[in-house]
C-alpha positions in Angstrom: 86.1 71.9 141.5 86.9 74.1 138.6 89.4 77.0 138.8 89.1 80.4 137.3 90.8 80.5 133.8 92.6 83.7 134.8 94.3 81.8 137.7 95.6 79.2 135.2 96.7 81.4 132.3 98.9 84.2 133.8 100.2 86.0 130.8 101.4 85.5 127.2 105.1 85.1 126.4 106.0 87.9 124.0 109.4 87.2 122.5 110.8 87.2 119.0 110.7 83.4 119.0 107.1 83.2 120.3 105.9 85.9 117.8 107.5 83.9 114.9 105.9 80.7 116.1 102.5 82.4 116.3 102.8 83.7 112.7 104.3 80.5 111.1 102.7 77.5 112.9 99.7 79.0 114.9 101.4 78.3 118.3 101.0 80.6 121.2 103.1 80.5 124.4 101.7 81.4 127.8 103.1 81.6 131.4 100.8 79.3 133.3 100.3 78.3 137.0 102.9 75.8 138.2 100.3 73.3 139.4 98.1 73.4 136.2 97.8 70.4 133.8 97.3 70.2 130.1 93.5 69.7 130.3 93.1 72.7 132.6 95.2 74.8 130.2 93.2 73.7 127.2 89.9 74.5 128.8 91.1 77.9 130.1 92.4 79.0 126.7 89.2 77.9 125.0 87.1 79.8 127.5 89.2 83.0 127.7 89.8 83.5 124.0 86.8 81.6 122.4 89.0 79.4 120.2 89.5 75.7 119.6 92.8 74.2 120.8 94.5 71.4 118.8 97.3 70.5 121.3 99.1 71.7 124.5 102.7 71.2 125.4 104.2 72.2 128.7 107.7 73.1 129.8 108.9 73.7 133.4 111.5 76.4 133.1 114.0 76.3 136.0 115.1 79.4 137.8 118.5 80.9 137.0 121.2 81.6 139.5 122.1 85.3 139.4 125.0 87.2 141.1 125.4 90.8 142.1 129.0 91.2 143.2 129.7 88.7 145.9 126.0 88.1 146.6 124.2 85.2 144.9 120.5 84.6 144.5 118.1 82.6 142.4 115.2 83.6 140.2 112.0 81.7 140.6 111.2 78.9 138.1 108.0 79.0 136.0 105.9 76.9 133.8 105.3 77.6 130.1 102.6 76.2 127.9 102.8 76.2 124.1 99.2 76.0 122.8 98.6 75.0 119.1 95.3 76.4 117.8 93.2 74.6 115.2 93.3 75.7 111.6 91.6 79.0 111.0 91.7 80.1 114.7 93.7 83.1 115.9 94.3 85.2 119.0 95.2 88.8 118.6 97.0 90.3 121.5 97.9 93.6 119.9 95.3 95.1 117.7 96.5 97.3 114.8 94.6 100.6 114.7 
């Protein structure tokens, strides 16, 4: 049973480091579903953005403990995928007009 690609790829990670990686080494970071695997992520990116994927690396980012005064809570953990595109492939998130 195949899942919807939009249920696997949740959003792009837009930080200074991820922007630099996209420009220099053609790597794009995404927040992905916690239960997704590398094959599902590869297929979802290829289907959503019509590109060819060279490799996928995944990282489970643990939640941080945060405090507000004497109260303590924990942020939820999440999963990040770094997708390397094949040579000549690009994904543009912000179009220049």
